[in-house]
N, C-alpha and C positions, 0 to 999 in steps of 0.2 A: 504494500500500500504506500503510495507516495505521501510525502509530507503535507501536500496541499489537501489531500482527502481526509486527513486526520481530524478528529474533533479538537476544538480549541484547548481543552484540558490536556489532551495528549501532546499537542504542539508545545504547550507551556512546560510540561514535564520533560520533554526531550530537550528543550532550550535550557532548562535549569540543569539538566544532567550534563550538557555540553559545557555550560558555564562552570559547573563544579569540577569537571575534568580539567578544564583550562586552569582554574584556580589551584587545583592539586598539582598540576604540572609546574606552575610558577613557584609554588611553595617548595617543591622538590628541588628546583633549580637554585632557589635561595638557600635552602638547607645545604646543598652540595657546595655552593659558593663559599659559605662560611667554613665548611669542613676543609676545603682546599686552600683557603686563605693562608693559614699558618704554614702549610706544607710548601706553598709557593712564596712564602715570606712577603705576602701582600702585593705581589706582582700582578696587577689587574690584567694586563695583556695576556699573561700565561694562564690565569684563571679562566678568563672568558673564552680563550682558545680551547681549553680543555672541556669547557661546558658547551661549546658550540653556539655561543650567543654573541651579539654585537656589543660594542662599548655603549652604544646608544641605549640598548635594552637594559644594560647594567645601570646606566645613569637614570633611566626611568624607574627602575626598581628602587634606587636610592631616593629619588625625588618623591615618589608616590607612597612609600612605605616607611613610616617613622621607626617602627620596630626593627626593620632590616637595616636602616641607616644607623641606628644606635648599635646594633649588633656588629656592623662593619667597623664602626668607630671603636667599639670595645676590643675587637680583634686587633686593630691597629695599635691600640694602647698596650695590649698584651705583648705584641712584638717589640714595642718600645721598652717595656719592662724587661723583656728578655735581653735586649741589647744593653740596657743599663747594667743588668746583672753581669754580663760578660765584660763590660768595661770595668766594673769594680773588681772583678776577678783579676783582670790585667793590672789594675792599680795595686791591688794587694800583692801581686807577684813582682812588683817593682818595675813594671814596664814604663819607662820614662816618657815615651810618646803618649801613652794613655793618661799619665799624670798631667802632662802639659795640656793635652786636649781638654781634660776636665777643668783644669784651672782657667784656661782661656774662655771656656764656654759657661762655666758655672761660678767663677770667682772674679768676674770682671769688676765687681764693686770693690774688690780688694786690690785692684790695680793690675791684675793679670790680663793685660790687653796688648795687642800689637798696634803701635801707632805709626801712621804714615808721616814721615818727616816732611816738612815744607820743602826741603831741598830735593827730595825725590820727586815731588810733584813738579817742581821747577824744571828738573832735568827732562821729565817727560814732555812738558810744554816746549822746551827748547828743541828736543829731538823732533817733535812734530813740526816745528817751525823750519828746521833744517830740511826735513823731507819735503815740505811744501815749497821752500825756496829753491830747491834743486830740481824741481820738475821742469820739463822743457818749456821754453817761452813760446807764447803764441803771438801772432801779429798784433802789434799795438802795445805789448807789454814792455816795460822798461827792462833792459838787460843788466842793470846794476844789481848786485847782490846785497842783501841786508846783513848787518852784523848780527851774530848770534850770541 
């Protein structure tokens, strides 16, 4: 029997069944996304490739589903926590690069910052001026060179 010949109640029941199947499929994709997130270290491109969905579809899931958006954010925070734990393990093992990184990013208020000296900026400006001044002259330009 064709869909057109069905009674309205049957049409409605079939439409609801299709909608439920679609919702279940989306829920499964989201569940698997979160499962794969940690394995792929939050690499969205790798996750959506494995799931066979587009980035646009992933973005729509995030935009339209607050619970999914919060779950993705929680997974990202879990990865950050893991990285912080590994960083502190390296600090505890005396890894000087890890110590310096931590101080430069977390102890800036104590003076652990890299400052750009005014002389460095001046050198860059002078180099740009030299490069500009050494370009080939076009008709009408003065052939005299400027001091650097």
